[in-house]
C-alpha positions as CSV (number, residue, x, y, z in Angstrom):
1,M,-53.3,-16.7,38.9
2,G,-49.8,-17.2,37.7
3,N,-47.4,-14.6,36.9
4,A,-47.6,-15.3,33.2
5,M,-51.4,-14.9,33.0
6,K,-51.3,-11.6,34.9
7,L,-48.5,-10.3,32.5
8,C,-50.9,-11.5,29.5
9,I,-53.8,-9.7,31.1
10,T,-51.9,-6.4,31.8
11,A,-50.6,-6.2,28.3
12,L,-53.9,-6.9,26.7
13,V,-55.6,-4.1,28.8
14,V,-52.6,-1.8,27.9
15,L,-52.9,-2.6,24.3
16,V,-56.6,-2.0,24.3
17,L,-57.0,1.1,26.2
18,V,-53.9,2.8,25.6
19,V,-52.5,1.8,22.3
20,P,-55.4,1.2,20.0
21,V,-53.2,1.5,16.7
22,T,-50.9,-1.3,16.7
23,T,-50.1,-1.0,13.1
24,F,-47.3,1.6,14.1
25,S,-45.1,-1.4,14.8
26,Q,-42.9,-1.6,11.8
27,N,-39.6,0.1,12.1
28,C,-36.0,-0.6,10.8
29,C,-36.0,-4.3,10.5
30,A,-38.1,-7.1,10.0
31,P,-37.6,-9.7,12.9
32,A,-34.6,-12.2,12.5
33,V,-33.8,-11.1,9.0
34,P,-30.0,-11.2,8.6
35,Q,-28.5,-7.7,7.7
36,Q,-26.8,-7.1,4.4
37,G,-23.3,-6.9,5.8
38,I,-23.7,-10.0,7.9
39,L,-24.6,-12.1,4.8
40,G,-21.3,-11.7,3.5
41,E,-20.6,-10.5,0.0
42,T,-17.9,-12.8,-1.1
43,T,-17.1,-16.6,-0.8
44,A,-15.0,-17.9,2.1
45,L,-11.2,-18.6,1.2
46,P,-10.8,-22.4,0.2
47,H,-10.2,-24.6,3.2
48,T,-10.7,-22.0,5.6
49,L,-13.3,-21.5,8.5
50,E,-14.5,-17.9,9.1
51,I,-15.9,-17.4,12.6
52,G,-17.7,-14.3,13.0
53,L,-19.2,-12.6,16.1
54,H,-21.5,-9.5,15.1
55,Y,-23.3,-7.2,17.7
56,E,-25.9,-4.7,16.5
57,Y,-27.6,-1.8,18.3
58,L,-30.5,-0.6,16.5
59,R,-32.6,2.3,17.8
60,S,-35.8,3.9,16.4
61,S,-38.0,6.8,17.5
62,G,-39.7,9.5,15.7
63,M,-43.1,9.0,13.6
64,Y,-43.1,9.5,9.7
65,N,-46.0,9.6,7.5
66,G,-44.5,9.0,4.1
67,S,-41.0,10.7,4.3
68,E,-42.6,13.6,6.5
69,S,-41.7,13.7,10.2
70,I,-44.9,13.9,12.4
71,I,-45.9,14.5,15.9
72,D,-46.1,11.1,18.1
73,S,-48.0,12.0,21.5
74,L,-47.0,8.6,22.7
75,N,-43.3,9.1,22.2
76,T,-42.7,5.6,20.7
77,K,-39.3,4.0,20.9
78,T,-37.9,0.6,20.0
79,I,-34.3,-0.5,20.7
80,W,-33.3,-4.0,19.5
81,N,-30.0,-5.9,20.3
82,R,-28.9,-8.5,18.3
83,T,-25.8,-10.8,18.8
84,T,-25.1,-13.1,15.6
85,M,-22.5,-15.8,15.4
86,T,-21.5,-16.5,11.6
87,L,-19.8,-19.7,10.4
88,S,-18.5,-19.8,6.9
89,Y,-16.3,-22.5,5.2
90,G,-14.8,-22.4,1.7
91,I,-15.1,-25.7,0.5
92,V,-13.0,-25.3,-2.7
93,S,-12.1,-22.1,-4.6
94,G,-15.3,-20.2,-5.4
95,I,-17.7,-22.5,-3.3
96,G,-18.5,-21.8,0.2
97,V,-21.1,-22.4,2.9
98,S,-22.2,-20.4,6.0
99,A,-24.5,-20.5,8.8
100,I,-26.0,-17.3,10.5
101,I,-27.3,-17.9,14.1
102,P,-28.7,-14.8,15.8
103,Y,-29.7,-14.1,19.5
104,Q,-31.6,-11.0,20.0
105,W,-33.0,-8.7,22.6
106,K,-36.1,-6.5,21.7
107,E,-37.6,-3.6,23.5
108,K,-40.4,-1.2,22.4
109,S,-41.8,1.6,24.8
110,R,-44.5,4.0,24.7
111,D,-45.6,6.9,27.0
112,I,-49.3,6.5,28.6
113,L,-51.2,9.5,27.7
114,G,-52.0,12.0,30.6
115,S,-49.5,9.9,32.8
116,T,-45.7,10.1,33.6
117,Q,-45.6,6.3,33.1
118,K,-44.9,4.3,30.0
119,Y,-45.4,0.6,29.0
120,T,-42.9,-1.7,27.8
121,L,-43.0,-4.8,25.5
122,N,-39.9,-6.8,25.3
123,S,-38.6,-10.1,24.2
124,N,-35.1,-12.1,24.0
125,G,-34.1,-15.5,22.7
126,L,-32.8,-17.2,19.8
127,G,-33.9,-15.9,16.3
128,D,-34.3,-17.9,13.1
129,I,-31.2,-19.4,11.6
130,T,-30.1,-19.0,8.1
131,L,-28.2,-21.4,5.9
132,F,-26.5,-20.0,3.2
133,A,-24.4,-21.3,0.0
134,R,-22.3,-19.0,-2.3
135,F,-20.9,-19.7,-5.4
136,S,-18.5,-17.6,-7.4
137,P,-18.0,-18.3,-11.2
138,L,-15.0,-15.8,-11.0
139,P,-13.6,-16.4,-7.8
140,R,-10.6,-13.9,-6.2
141,S,-7.2,-14.7,-5.9
142,Y,-3.9,-12.8,-5.7
143,V,-3.7,-13.0,-9.5
144,N,-7.3,-11.8,-9.8
145,Y,-8.6,-9.2,-7.6
146,R,-12.1,-9.5,-8.6
147,E,-15.2,-11.7,-7.8
148,I,-18.6,-12.3,-9.0
149,S,-20.9,-14.5,-6.3
150,I,-24.0,-15.9,-6.3
151,G,-25.8,-16.7,-3.0
152,L,-28.8,-19.1,-2.1
153,G,-30.0,-19.4,1.5
154,I,-32.9,-20.6,3.5
155,K,-34.0,-19.0,6.9
156,I,-35.4,-21.7,9.2
157,P,-38.0,-20.8,11.9
158,T,-36.0,-21.7,15.0
159,G,-36.9,-18.6,16.9
160,R,-40.1,-18.5,18.9
161,N,-43.2,-16.5,17.4
162,D,-45.7,-17.8,20.2
163,L,-44.7,-15.5,23.2
164,C,-47.8,-14.3,24.7
165,C,-49.3,-11.0,23.9
166,L,-46.5,-9.8,21.9
167,P,-47.0,-8.3,18.0
168,E,-45.2,-9.9,15.2
169,E,-42.2,-7.6,15.0
170,I,-41.3,-8.2,18.7
171,Q,-41.2,-11.9,18.7
172,P,-37.5,-13.6,18.2
173,G,-38.7,-15.5,15.1
174,T,-41.1,-15.1,12.2
175,G,-42.4,-18.7,12.2
176,S,-41.9,-18.8,8.5
177,W,-39.5,-20.4,5.9
178,D,-38.0,-17.7,4.0
179,Y,-35.4,-17.8,1.0
180,D,-32.7,-15.6,0.3
181,F,-31.0,-14.7,-3.1
182,S,-27.9,-12.7,-3.4
183,L,-25.5,-11.5,-6.2
184,S,-22.3,-9.7,-5.5
185,F,-19.5,-8.2,-7.3
186,Y,-16.1,-7.3,-5.5
187,Q,-13.2,-5.3,-7.4
188,G,-10.0,-4.8,-5.6
189,F,-7.6,-2.3,-6.5
190,E,-4.6,-0.8,-4.6
191,P,-5.4,0.8,-2.1
192,V,-9.1,0.8,-2.7
193,D,-11.7,-2.3,-2.7
194,F,-15.3,-2.0,-3.8
195,Y,-18.2,-4.2,-3.0
196,L,-21.6,-3.9,-4.9
197,S,-24.3,-6.5,-3.6
198,G,-28.0,-6.9,-3.6
199,T,-30.0,-9.6,-1.6
200,Y,-33.8,-10.4,-2.0
201,I,-35.6,-12.0,0.6
202,L,-38.7,-13.9,-0.4
203,T,-41.0,-14.6,2.7
204,T,-43.7,-17.2,3.3
205,V,-47.0,-17.2,5.3
206,H,-47.1,-18.5,9.0
207,D,-50.4,-18.3,11.2
208,D,-52.1,-16.3,8.3
209,Y,-49.4,-13.8,8.7
210,E,-46.9,-12.9,6.0
211,F,-43.9,-10.1,6.4
212,G,-43.3,-8.4,3.1
213,N,-40.5,-9.3,0.7
214,Q,-37.5,-7.4,1.2
215,F,-34.6,-6.1,-1.1
216,S,-31.4,-5.0,0.3
217,Y,-28.5,-3.1,-1.5
218,L,-25.1,-2.4,-0.3
219,L,-22.3,-0.3,-2.2
220,T,-19.1,-0.1,-0.2
221,S,-15.6,1.5,-0.8
222,N,-12.8,0.3,1.6
223,I,-9.5,2.2,1.6
224,H,-6.4,0.6,2.9
225,L,-4.7,3.4,4.9
226,K,-2.0,1.4,6.6
227,E,-0.9,-2.3,6.5
228,R,-3.4,-3.1,9.4
229,L,-5.9,-0.1,9.1
230,D,-8.8,0.4,6.5
231,I,-11.6,2.7,6.5
232,S,-14.7,2.5,4.5
233,A,-17.8,4.4,3.4
234,A,-21.0,2.6,2.1
235,L,-24.6,3.2,1.2
236,S,-26.9,0.6,2.5
237,G,-30.5,0.4,1.6
238,T,-33.8,-1.5,2.1
239,V,-36.9,-1.7,0.2
240,K,-39.5,-3.8,2.0
241,A,-43.1,-4.7,0.6
242,R,-46.0,-4.6,2.7
243,D,-47.1,-7.2,5.4
244,A,-50.4,-9.3,4.6
245,D,-52.7,-11.2,6.7
246,G,-55.8,-13.2,5.8
247,E,-57.7,-9.9,4.9
248,G,-55.2,-8.7,2.6
249,E,-52.1,-6.0,2.8
250,I,-51.5,-4.3,6.3
251,S,-51.7,-0.7,6.4
252,S,-48.6,1.2,7.8
253,T,-46.4,-1.5,6.7
254,G,-43.5,-1.2,3.9
255,R,-40.9,1.2,3.3
256,H,-37.7,2.4,1.5
257,Q,-34.8,3.3,3.8
258,L,-31.1,4.3,2.8
259,W,-28.3,4.6,5.4
260,L,-24.8,6.4,5.2
261,V,-22.3,3.7,6.7
262,P,-18.9,5.0,7.7
263,G,-16.8,2.5,9.1
264,I,-13.1,1.1,10.3
265,Q,-11.5,-2.1,10.3
266,V,-8.4,-3.2,12.1
267,Q,-6.4,-6.4,11.3
268,A,-5.6,-7.2,15.0
269,I,-3.8,-10.3,13.9
270,P,-2.7,-10.4,10.2
271,E,-4.6,-12.8,7.9
272,K,-6.3,-14.3,11.1
273,L,-8.3,-11.5,13.0
274,R,-10.2,-8.5,11.9
275,L,-12.2,-6.2,14.0
276,Q,-14.8,-3.9,12.4
277,V,-17.0,-1.0,13.7
278,Y,-19.9,0.6,11.6
279,F,-22.4,3.6,12.3
280,E,-25.4,3.7,10.2
281,H,-27.1,7.2,9.7
282,P,-30.5,7.2,7.7
283,I,-30.3,9.8,4.8
284,Y,-33.5,8.7,3.3
285,Q,-36.6,7.3,4.7
286,N,-40.1,6.9,3.0
287,F,-42.8,4.7,4.7
288,N,-46.2,3.6,3.6
289,E,-48.4,5.6,5.7
290,I,-47.6,6.4,9.4
291,Q,-44.5,4.4,10.8
292,L,-41.7,4.7,13.4
293,G,-38.5,5.9,11.9
294,S,-34.8,5.0,12.6
295,D,-32.3,7.1,14.5
296,Y,-28.9,5.1,13.9
297,N,-27.7,1.8,14.0
298,I,-24.2,0.6,15.4
299,R,-22.7,-2.7,14.4
300,M,-19.3,-4.1,15.7
301,T,-17.9,-7.2,14.2
302,A,-14.9,-9.6,14.9
303,V,-13.9,-12.2,12.3
304,Y,-11.4,-15.0,12.9
305,L,-10.0,-16.8,9.9
306,F,-8.9,-20.5,10.8
307,P,-7.1,-22.4,7.8
308,L,-8.0,-26.0,7.8
309,S,-5.4,-26.8,5.3
310,K,-3.3,-24.5,2.7
311,S,-5.3,-22.0,0.9
312,D,-5.2,-21.6,-2.7
313,E,-4.3,-18.0,-2.1
314,E,-1.2,-18.7,-0.3
């Protein structure tokens, strides 16, 4: 018997005998869904290629029923690591396109009742790639520090979703074609910038399973302390509908979470390279029935701007 078959049988035995309630699977984020800050809130500068590398560490533990913390005898924990590359290009002033390419590591562990042992499920691999286009009827410039932009995206099922014996949330991808709709507003003052954006993700069915539609919103204030140093404070929220299968809506899925997000940004190379670090702390969590809550998220970003010709803002 091959190692893969042994692993599958072992996992099935554990799932059947130890963890009869698999609906406690949902936590901070549906798989392969780009986070609000990674989608971008403004269009890329014209004739400029923006290359971004984003690292996310997402940790969840603690069981909730609605907004109330409850005892979890299995001591469930999940840790997600996700590295995302983003490529954005400003075609002309006010029109840009981008690609969001995630690679992720997921791990979920639980204690075995009456034992010092625990079982772990994990996966890693390329996630679902999102292609995004953003249009601004009011593009920003050095004359106009304001921008309204509209984004449309499509998530392509490039990530695997057929790894043996893993629940849907641990799979690298969803297997479905999903669609993103985004509306953002930027207002720049001196020394403060403001961003307000919302993104709606419309999901579709794959293999008789559908992750719930999701609405994300973000309000950010960015303060320029020095020529190369900014600090920021944001409220980031997610409202997710219940998942569904062929028998209807699935219990213990769907939620509303709100995070407080302080951050810092450094212009390592002026007008070329910026580095960002964010810490997300949940200040409100309300789940449909019993689910795993979020502890905190850490995000680190490096974005390099490579002008392909002279920008309209220069």
